[in-house]
Residue, then its C-alpha position, 0 to 999 in steps of 0.5 A: x480518469x483514475x487518482x493514481x496512474x502508473x504506466x510502463x513503469x521502469x525501476x531497479x537498483x544499481x545496473x539492475x531493472x526490477x521492474x520492466x513496464x508495470x502498469x496499474x490504476x488506483x481510484x479513490x475509495x477503492x482497495x487495489x492489491x499487488x500480489x506476486x511471488x518474492x522478487x516479483x517487484x511489489x515493494x518496488x513499485x511502492x518505492x517508485x511511486x513514493x519517490x524512494x526509488x527514481x523510476x527509469x522510465x514510464x509514468x506515475x500520475x497522481x490526480x493528473x500530475x506527473x510524480x516520476x523524478x519528484x522528491x518524497x517531500x513533494x510526493x507526501x504534500x501531494x496527498x500520498x502516504x507510505x507505511x513500509x513493511x519493516x521498521x515502521x515505528x519507533x519502540x523508543x517513543x510514545x504512541x502519541x509522540x509518533x503522531x507528533x513526529x509528522x505534525x507538530x501539534x495535531x488539531x484535536x479533532x483531526x487526531x480524533x478522527x484518526x484514532x476513531x480508525x484505530x479505537x485500540x490506540x486511543x487508551x495506549x496514547x502515553x504508552x511507549x511503542x515497544x509495549x504495543x503488540x504486533x497488531x497495534x504497531x502495525x495500526x500505529x504505523x498506519x495511523x501515523x500516515x493517516x494524521x496527514x490526510x492522505x488521498x492514497x495509502x501504500x501499505x507493504x505487507x500489513x499482514x506480515x508477521x501477524x497472528x491470523x486474528x490480527x490480520x482479520x483485525x488490520x484489514x477490517x481497518x484498512x476497509x474502513x479507511x478505503x470506505x472513507x473515500x481514501x485510495x489504498x494500493x497495498x502489497x500483500x502475500x496473504x492473498x486469501x485475505x487481501x484478494x476477497x476484500x480488493x476491488x482490484x488486483x494485479x499479479x506481478x511476475x519478474x517486474x512484469x504485469x501478468x494477471x489483473x481482474x477484481x480481487x475475488x475473480x483473481x483468487x479464483x483464477x486457476x492461472x494464479x497457481x502458475x504466477x507463484x510456480x514462476x510459469x507464465x500464464x497464458x492470459x494477458x493483463x486486463x485492460x488498464x483503467x479496469x480498477x474501478 
């Protein structure tokens, strides 16, 4: 059984469904990536898993427990962390204050453990987040989610608006997080960086699964271009449960 099992997920906004039966798995210690064109529903999947958007159908099971319909606070307590794409830090707070936002007095040993993933942040604990570089801000957002010791991290476009060399540094840390035993489910447009590092990946198109394979295999799939061009690939989604 996978740590996260999403089956036939339906969700949307107002009268419009964005997801039309999306399924995926994520396992502890593995990186799973959602790719696809704008409007495919990738970020909507993360919001539905996190409880920010109530599913209208299907199932979201985490460690064997159903999450669909539960409140965000319950989902965080269950062991899921979430880093949105935009507005994921507070420029008017110091780096240290970001950690105290989610845990009033982080034990020094736990804070040190998190900062070991992001050593760039250690000398900046007393600095305002507004002076951090784009890459450091993204690292801070991820580190803040890590302080609660999640078993699963949801990351929405961690490479957005970052320079190529900074993207490499951020993804190096994401790999380190996964290798520590935490499951990572991320949405990413930079497929050339993300897919070679992904244990498994799913391509979505208009809210539906269209391709699925280990990350490097999906990057090499000639049908991947069809996904971004709006054409329906000939091959169906790979069998559920292949994310290992």
